[in-house]
C-alpha positions as CSV (number, residue, x, y, z in Angstrom):
1,V,1.8,36.6,7.1
2,A,0.6,36.8,3.5
3,A,0.0,40.5,3.0
4,P,3.0,41.8,4.9
5,L,5.2,39.2,3.1
6,G,3.9,40.2,-0.3
7,G,4.7,43.8,0.4
8,M,8.1,43.1,1.8
9,T,9.0,40.9,-1.2
10,L,8.4,43.9,-3.5
11,A,10.1,46.3,-1.1
12,Q,13.3,44.1,-1.0
13,M,13.3,44.3,-4.8
14,G,13.4,48.1,-4.7
15,A,9.7,49.1,-4.6
16,D,8.7,52.0,-2.3
17,V,6.2,50.1,-0.1
18,I,4.3,52.2,2.4
19,R,2.6,50.3,5.2
20,I,-0.5,52.2,6.6
21,D,-1.5,51.3,10.1
22,A,-3.8,52.5,12.8
23,L,-2.2,54.7,15.5
24,G,-1.7,51.8,17.9
25,G,-0.5,49.4,15.2
26,G,-2.2,46.7,13.1
27,L,-3.4,43.4,14.1
28,D,0.1,41.9,13.9
29,Y,1.9,44.7,15.7
30,R,2.4,42.6,18.9
31,R,2.3,39.1,17.4
32,W,4.7,36.5,18.8
33,P,7.6,35.9,18.9
34,V,8.3,39.0,20.9
35,T,11.3,40.3,22.8
36,R,11.3,40.7,26.6
37,D,10.2,44.3,26.0
38,D,7.2,43.0,23.9
39,V,8.6,44.1,20.6
40,S,7.2,41.8,17.9
41,L,10.0,40.0,16.0
42,F,7.2,38.7,13.7
43,W,6.3,42.3,12.8
44,C,10.0,43.4,12.4
45,G,10.7,40.4,10.2
46,L,7.9,40.9,7.8
47,N,8.2,44.7,7.3
48,K,11.8,45.2,6.5
49,S,12.6,47.8,3.8
50,K,9.1,49.5,4.1
51,R,8.0,52.9,5.1
52,S,5.5,53.3,7.9
53,V,2.5,55.7,8.2
54,A,0.3,55.7,11.2
55,L,-3.2,57.3,10.9
56,D,-6.4,57.4,13.0
57,L,-8.3,55.1,10.7
58,A,-11.3,55.3,12.9
59,S,-11.8,58.9,12.0
60,P,-13.1,60.3,8.7
61,E,-10.1,62.6,8.4
62,G,-7.7,59.7,8.9
63,R,-9.4,57.5,6.4
64,E,-9.4,60.4,3.9
65,L,-5.7,60.6,4.2
66,A,-5.3,56.9,3.7
67,M,-7.5,56.9,0.6
68,A,-5.5,59.9,-0.8
69,L,-2.2,58.0,-0.3
70,I,-3.6,54.9,-1.9
71,C,-4.8,56.9,-4.9
72,A,-1.8,59.2,-5.1
73,P,-0.8,60.2,-8.7
74,G,2.1,58.8,-10.5
75,A,2.9,55.8,-12.8
76,D,4.6,54.0,-9.9
77,A,1.8,54.6,-7.4
78,G,-1.8,53.5,-7.2
79,M,-1.3,50.0,-6.0
80,L,-2.9,48.6,-2.8
81,L,-2.3,45.3,-1.1
82,T,-4.5,44.6,1.9
83,N,-5.9,41.7,3.9
84,F,-8.9,43.7,5.1
85,P,-12.3,43.2,3.5
86,P,-12.9,45.5,0.5
87,R,-15.7,47.5,2.0
88,G,-16.2,50.9,3.4
89,W,-13.2,53.1,2.6
90,L,-11.4,50.1,1.2
91,D,-14.2,49.4,-1.4
92,H,-12.5,49.1,-4.8
93,A,-15.4,50.9,-6.6
94,L,-15.1,53.8,-4.2
95,L,-11.3,54.0,-4.5
96,E,-11.5,53.6,-8.3
97,Q,-13.5,56.8,-8.5
98,R,-10.4,58.6,-7.3
99,R,-8.0,56.8,-9.6
100,H,-9.4,54.9,-12.5
101,D,-6.3,52.7,-13.0
102,L,-6.0,51.7,-9.4
103,I,-4.7,48.2,-8.8
104,Q,-6.0,46.6,-5.6
105,L,-5.1,43.1,-4.4
106,T,-7.2,41.7,-1.5
107,V,-6.0,38.7,0.4
108,Q,-8.9,36.7,1.7
109,G,-9.4,33.6,3.9
110,D,-11.7,31.9,1.4
111,R,-13.2,33.0,-1.9
112,H,-16.3,34.2,-0.1
113,G,-14.3,36.6,2.1
114,G,-14.5,34.4,5.2
115,S,-11.8,34.2,7.8
116,A,-9.1,31.4,7.5
117,V,-5.5,30.7,8.5
118,D,-3.2,27.8,7.9
119,Y,-4.3,26.1,11.1
120,T,-7.9,26.1,9.9
121,I,-7.2,25.2,6.3
122,N,-4.9,22.3,6.9
123,P,-7.4,20.2,8.9
124,R,-9.8,20.4,5.9
125,L,-7.1,19.4,3.5
126,G,-6.4,16.2,5.5
127,L,-2.7,16.9,6.0
128,P,-2.7,16.4,9.8
129,F,-3.8,12.8,9.2
130,I,-0.8,12.0,7.0
131,T,1.8,13.9,9.1
132,G,3.8,12.4,11.8
133,S,4.9,8.9,12.9
134,A,3.3,5.9,11.2
135,D,2.2,4.5,14.6
136,H,0.6,7.8,15.7
137,D,-3.2,8.0,15.7
138,A,-3.9,11.6,16.6
139,V,-3.7,14.6,14.2
140,V,-0.4,16.4,13.8
141,N,-0.2,20.1,12.9
142,H,3.0,21.5,11.6
143,V,4.5,24.9,12.6
144,L,5.3,26.3,9.2
145,P,2.5,28.5,7.7
146,A,3.0,27.1,4.2
147,W,-0.2,28.5,2.6
148,D,0.5,32.0,4.0
149,L,4.0,31.9,2.6
150,I,2.8,30.8,-0.8
151,T,0.0,33.3,-0.8
152,G,2.4,36.1,0.1
153,Q,4.6,35.3,-2.9
154,M,1.5,35.0,-5.1
155,A,0.3,38.4,-3.9
156,A,3.6,40.0,-5.1
157,V,3.3,38.1,-8.5
158,G,-0.3,39.2,-8.8
159,L,0.5,42.9,-8.3
160,L,3.4,42.8,-10.8
161,A,1.1,41.0,-13.3
162,A,-1.6,43.6,-12.8
163,E,0.9,46.4,-13.1
164,R,2.2,44.9,-16.4
165,Y,-1.4,44.8,-17.6
166,R,-1.9,48.5,-16.6
167,L,1.3,49.5,-18.4
168,R,0.0,47.8,-21.6
169,N,-3.7,48.7,-21.4
170,G,-3.9,51.7,-19.1
171,V,-6.5,50.1,-16.8
172,G,-6.4,48.9,-13.2
173,Q,-8.3,46.1,-11.6
174,H,-9.3,44.4,-8.3
175,V,-7.5,41.1,-7.8
176,K,-8.7,38.7,-5.1
177,L,-6.5,36.0,-3.7
178,A,-7.9,33.5,-1.2
179,L,-5.7,31.5,1.1
180,E,-8.0,28.5,0.8
181,D,-7.8,28.6,-3.0
182,V,-4.0,28.7,-2.9
183,A,-3.9,25.7,-0.6
184,L,-6.4,23.7,-2.8
185,A,-4.5,24.6,-5.9
186,V,-1.2,23.4,-4.5
187,M,-2.7,20.2,-3.3
188,G,-3.9,19.7,-6.8
189,H,-0.6,20.5,-8.4
190,L,1.2,18.0,-6.2
191,G,-1.1,15.2,-7.0
192,F,-2.8,14.9,-3.5
193,L,-6.3,15.6,-4.9
194,A,-5.9,13.2,-7.9
195,E,-4.7,10.5,-5.6
196,A,-7.7,10.8,-3.4
197,Q,-10.1,10.9,-6.4
198,L,-8.6,7.6,-7.5
199,G,-9.4,6.0,-4.2
200,E,-5.9,6.1,-2.7
201,Q,-5.6,6.9,1.0
202,R,-2.1,8.4,1.7
203,A,-0.7,6.8,4.9
204,R,1.7,8.3,7.4
205,H,5.3,7.6,6.7
206,G,7.1,9.5,9.6
207,N,10.4,10.9,8.4
208,E,10.5,8.8,5.2
209,L,10.3,10.5,1.9
210,F,7.2,9.5,0.1
211,G,7.6,7.9,-3.3
212,A,11.4,7.4,-3.3
213,F,14.2,6.8,-0.8
214,G,14.9,9.2,2.0
215,R,14.9,9.2,5.8
216,D,16.9,10.1,8.9
217,F,19.8,8.2,10.3
218,V,22.0,8.5,13.4
219,C,25.8,8.7,13.1
220,A,28.3,7.0,15.4
221,G,28.6,10.1,17.6
222,G,24.8,10.6,17.9
223,E,24.4,13.3,15.2
224,R,21.3,12.8,13.1
225,V,21.3,13.3,9.3
226,M,18.7,13.2,6.6
227,V,19.7,11.3,3.4
228,V,17.8,11.5,0.1
229,G,17.9,9.5,-3.0
230,L,15.1,11.0,-5.0
231,T,16.5,11.5,-8.5
232,A,18.6,9.0,-10.4
233,K,21.7,11.2,-9.9
234,Q,21.1,11.5,-6.1
235,W,20.7,7.7,-5.9
236,R,23.9,7.0,-7.8
237,S,25.7,9.5,-5.6
238,L,24.5,7.9,-2.4
239,L,25.5,4.4,-3.6
240,G,28.9,5.7,-4.7
241,A,29.6,7.4,-1.4
242,M,28.8,4.2,0.6
243,D,30.1,1.7,-2.0
244,L,26.7,0.0,-2.0
245,G,26.2,-0.4,-5.7
246,A,26.7,-4.2,-5.7
247,A,24.7,-4.7,-2.6
248,M,21.7,-2.7,-4.0
249,A,21.9,-4.6,-7.3
250,T,21.7,-7.9,-5.3
251,L,18.8,-6.5,-3.2
252,G,16.9,-5.4,-6.4
253,Q,17.3,-8.9,-7.9
254,R,16.1,-10.5,-4.7
255,L,13.0,-8.3,-4.4
256,G,12.3,-8.3,-8.2
257,L,12.5,-4.5,-8.3
258,D,14.5,-2.2,-10.5
259,L,15.9,0.2,-7.8
260,G,16.8,2.6,-10.6
261,L,13.1,3.7,-10.4
262,E,12.3,6.0,-7.6
263,G,9.0,4.4,-6.8
264,N,10.7,1.0,-6.4
265,R,13.1,2.6,-4.0
266,F,10.1,3.6,-1.9
267,R,8.8,0.0,-2.0
268,A,12.2,-1.3,-0.9
269,R,12.8,1.6,1.6
270,R,13.1,-0.6,4.7
271,E,15.6,-3.0,3.2
272,I,17.6,-0.1,1.8
273,A,17.5,1.7,5.1
274,V,19.2,-1.3,6.8
275,A,22.2,-1.1,4.6
276,V,22.4,2.7,4.7
277,G,21.8,2.8,8.4
278,E,24.6,0.4,9.2
279,W,27.0,2.4,7.1
280,I,26.1,5.7,8.8
281,A,26.0,4.2,12.3
282,A,29.5,2.9,11.9
283,R,31.1,6.3,11.1
284,P,31.6,9.6,12.8
285,F,29.8,12.7,11.5
286,A,33.0,14.4,10.3
287,L,33.9,11.5,8.1
288,I,30.4,11.1,6.7
289,E,30.3,14.9,6.0
290,D,33.5,14.7,4.0
291,I,32.5,11.6,2.0
292,F,29.0,13.0,1.2
293,R,30.4,16.3,0.0
294,R,33.0,14.7,-2.2
295,H,30.4,12.5,-3.8
296,G,27.7,15.1,-4.1
297,V,25.2,13.3,-1.9
298,C,21.8,15.0,-1.2
299,W,21.8,15.2,2.6
300,G,21.3,17.5,5.6
301,R,22.3,17.6,9.2
302,Y,19.6,18.0,11.8
303,Q,20.4,21.0,14.0
304,S,18.5,23.4,16.3
305,L,17.6,26.9,15.5
306,E,20.3,28.1,17.9
307,E,22.9,26.0,16.1
308,L,21.7,27.4,12.8
309,V,22.2,31.0,13.7
310,R,25.4,30.5,15.7
311,R,27.5,28.2,13.5
312,D,26.0,27.7,10.1
313,P,27.8,29.9,7.5
314,S,24.7,29.8,5.2
315,C,22.8,31.8,7.9
316,S,25.5,34.5,8.3
317,E,27.0,37.4,6.4
318,A,29.1,34.8,4.5
319,N,25.8,34.4,2.5
320,P,25.3,37.6,0.5
321,M,21.6,37.4,1.1
322,F,22.2,38.4,4.7
323,G,23.2,41.7,6.1
324,R,23.6,43.3,9.5
325,I,21.0,45.7,10.6
326,E,20.1,47.8,13.7
327,Q,16.5,46.9,14.3
328,P,14.7,49.6,16.3
329,G,13.5,48.2,19.6
330,V,15.5,45.0,19.2
331,G,19.1,45.8,18.5
332,A,21.8,44.4,16.1
333,L,20.6,41.4,14.0
334,I,21.7,39.4,11.0
335,A,18.7,39.6,8.7
336,P,17.9,38.3,5.2
337,G,17.1,40.3,2.1
338,I,15.5,39.0,-1.0
339,A,16.4,35.4,-2.1
340,L,16.4,36.4,-5.8
341,D,19.9,37.0,-7.1
342,F,19.7,39.2,-10.3
343,S,22.6,39.2,-12.6
344,G,21.7,42.7,-13.9
345,R,22.3,44.5,-10.6
346,D,23.9,44.2,-7.2
347,R,21.8,43.0,-4.3
348,L,20.0,45.8,-2.5
349,P,21.2,46.2,1.1
350,V,19.0,44.7,3.9
351,R,17.1,47.5,5.6
352,P,15.3,47.1,9.0
353,A,11.6,47.4,9.6
354,P,10.6,51.0,10.5
355,R,9.2,52.2,13.8
356,L,5.5,52.5,13.7
357,G,4.7,55.8,12.1
358,E,8.3,56.6,11.4
359,H,7.6,58.0,7.9
360,T,4.2,59.6,8.4
361,E,5.3,63.2,8.0
362,Q,7.7,62.4,5.2
363,V,5.2,60.4,3.2
364,L,2.3,62.9,3.7
365,G,4.7,65.6,2.6
366,E,6.0,63.8,-0.5
367,L,2.7,62.4,-1.8
368,L,0.1,64.8,-0.6
369,G,2.0,68.0,-0.2
370,I,1.2,68.4,3.5
371,G,3.6,70.9,5.0
372,A,5.1,71.0,8.5
373,G,2.4,73.4,9.9
374,E,-0.5,71.4,8.6
375,F,1.1,68.1,9.8
376,A,1.5,69.6,13.3
377,R,-2.2,70.5,13.4
378,L,-3.1,67.0,12.3
379,H,-0.8,65.5,14.9
380,D,-2.3,67.7,17.7
381,R,-5.8,66.5,16.7
382,G,-4.6,62.9,16.9
383,V,-5.2,62.2,13.2
384,V,-1.6,61.2,12.4
385,G,1.0,59.4,14.5
386,T,4.7,59.5,14.8
387,P,7.1,57.2,16.8
388,G,6.7,57.8,20.5
């Protein structure tokens, strides 16, 4: 996830990002989820707006072409993002001989270059022991690759920072970014590591928000909603919507807690949940939705992925982040562009992921000056690939 996401983030902001793959596709070319025709929706989703070059990277000639592309001249070129080990033809010192100001960012599993993914890092961090229901004894893994996602964004930031340094000082560098270090850093930033060092063992709290008030409730019609009173404003909005101000003041006096403090709301979460739960259970979803919106309550409705894509306007072209694309091998889709909304320019249109090798001839011609005749000879020898 991390390296393709980092490249796509830059591509969706307008950079010319060229993905170089082996002739049969990279390690993620068939990764699930896939269509019935075995087209990877994962690959399509993480490679939008890029150009694709396919080369025989097992051959010296193919690797030579890849190195030439990486080190192509130009102020906007000479930047490499990879999750392969920096050795052989990807060795930074070797590439730097071709272009002294080369910027290379290598995504690694750990800082020693070892292999790691979210599902191997999370067990070491202890998160599966504090995820899930309070009465559950076994470990619980979650499905969102959080560290991969953060690492991908950091890869984009790291490349932009290195390019800014190159613009100022005229030199390149090799940046290494370890998935494990990203995870450890975030665990430190959020207080998990400090809490453990101070001897506190975080418990499981199910769907409850740790450190304040928030949990799921069921409406009269069976719909489930998540309600949050984390900040003081959110808490006041919640009480105002439900007309529970007096009741919560009485509860606070009885418990000897100032419920204006978020930590005390966590201590009193079960008592608060009784009052909030009774209010929600007595009303249909449509009425709750109207009241919550009018009072600015922080809340959300539980819905399936199918419901999200079929009826949620935020996941549609009503949201300017989304656009309709024709994805090769898949068909018509609504797909997201970059989440950033710059005031200085219009959003760039969403562009589909390319077919594998779709731009091989175009890129080799533009950057390396390889003409049609030479490209045909390379193609006949199996050094370069094109779609089909």
